[in-house]
C-alpha positions, 0 to 999 in steps of 0.5 A: 499500499505504501509504494502504491500510495507514494506513487500516486501522490508523486504522480498527482505532484508532478502534474503540478509542477510544470505549472508551479515552473511557469508560474513562478518564473512569469512564463504564462504571459510569453507562452502560446495559448494553447500551451497555457491552457495544457499546462494549466489544465494539468495543474488543475487535474493533478490538484484535484486528486490532492484535494479529494485525497486530503478530504477523504483523510480529513474524514477520520478526525472531522464530521464528513459533512464538513471535510466535504465543505472544505473540498467544496470551497477550495474546488470552487474558489477560482469562480469566487476570483473570477466573479469578484474580479467583475464585481470589482471593476463594477464598482471601480467603474460604476457610472460608466459603460464599462462598470454596467458591463462588469456588473452584467459579466458578474452575475452572468458568471456567477449564474453560468457556473451554477447552473452548469453544476446542475445541468453538467455536474448533477446530471452528468454525475448521475448518468456516470455512476449508473454506467460506472456500475455496470462494471462494479458494485456500487451500493448507490445504484438500484437497477429497475425495471422500465424505461431508464428507471435505474437510479442513484440512491443519496444518503438521508444525511445530505436532507440538511444541505437540501434544505439549506440549498432550497431556502437560499434558492427561494431568496434567490427568486427576490434578488432581482426585484431588490434592483440589485445584489444588495446588503439584504441579500449578503446577510441572509444568503452568507448568514445561511451558510454560516448557519450550516457550517455551525450545524454540520461541525455538531455533527459525528465523526465516523472514523471507522469509515472504510478507505483504500489507497492513498487515503487509507495509507495516510490515515495511518499516521499519528494524528499530529501528522495526519492533521499536517498532512491534510492541511499541507495537501489542501493549501498545496492544491488550493494555491495550485487550482486558484493560480491555475484556473484563471489563466486555463479558462481565460486560455479556453476563452482565448481559443474560443473567441479565435473560432468566432465564439462571442466574448459574452457566451464565453464568459458565461459558460465556458470560463465557468466550466473551466473553474467548475473543472476541479470540482467535477474531477474530484467527484468522478475520482469519488463516483469511481471509487464507488463513493457515489454518496460522498460525490453527490455531497460534495456536487450539493455542498459546491451548490450551496455555497456558490448560492449563498457565499459567492452571491453574498460576497459580490456586494462586499467586493463592488462595495469596497471597490466603490468607496462606499456601500452599493448594491451590485446592479445588472441589467433586466437580462441578468434578472432573467438569467437569475430567475432561470438560474433559480428555477433550475435549483427549485427543479433540481431539489425536487428531484431529490427530496425522495433522496434519489435521482434516476437515469430519466430525471437525469436526463431531462435535467441535462437536455432542458440545461443543453436546450437553453444554452443550445438557444441562447448561442444560435440566437447569439449568432444569428442562426435561429429566430424567434418572435421572442427576445432573449430575455423573454426566452430565459422567462421561459425555460423559467416557467418550465424549471417551475412547473416541472418543480412544483408538479414533483414537489405536489407529489412528493410533499410528504417526502419534503416534509420529512426532510423539513422536519428532521433537518429542523430537529438537527438544527435545535440539537446542533444549537442547542445548550447541551451540544449532543448529537441527535439522537445521542443517548 
């Protein structure tokens, strides 16, 4: 085990070294775009494995939900950096056309990242999980009779994340009504995430959960060395991801623009796809180890932190750049983007309230996402003509998601009620004076 673990750690680290040399030497600005994309992309790949191993190792000492929450934040940190840059430019150039454009780009990048996480992440990983189950045993996959009826079952422990995500989604529908992302949005959404972290920190640690490979080897270390190793993996992989994803994303943008893809479309879709890649790589790795539950937990945790912290911090960055408090403004189209993103989240949550997602449901989620993005692209390119505007098209898809989600919530109202009651009990116990975990003697 020792030799295999060290070989894997060395291999993942080796993937990051070309980027370390490139970054520290300042060569990134002089290399060809394709080379930068290749080198930075390999670094993201290697860092994603290191990050996943660090999170799995940490599960011996902290609640799994907390370890996954840390993993999720680090994996999507580049998305925060990119969005913060646009919010900062919006504040610095407030009152000008450049400032308006930057504010719209901040919202577009944020909504694109959130929709990719569900439309490609949740749907794609569900399909991959079922596909992979054909080559090995995965207790999370249930084979059922019927057309595309096989399903991925989820751990009931994620009910808490589902409820917090549901609250954030309901609030998101209100964001455009305030004329911008303001201090109330920040207070509610950031406060919601802080409350979530406070609750999961009260959870139980399961030091006996079986691991294999690198995490199993690292968990043999004495606790002080194990903790130092986990912190080292988190710090190193976080730095690699933070420094490499932005040039990786920008390189892809440049390559896309070179073949005629509009810049705004690239910023909303291709850049977020690149910045979400560490998270998707980590989840594929977990699923490939038949840890589908942990993989879905990571996806849901990422969605929760992006749908709360990412939105909430934009107004802070904007206000600092502005030199005074101000709500981050955006135009009507971005209001439609926020409503559509909230509606997609609403529908996706309705799929999970019974703690499973079938192949049929995953395909619907994926097809709706791809249809909307493809329609928008064809409209921008002038290939598709519709009797409605871009904004109205967003509202049409918003309506579809809301109708589908509402229908499922009504059909699964008992499951929703059960999740809410259980989560309320968990929160109540977490903040009780006894501090004992729920169900403790």
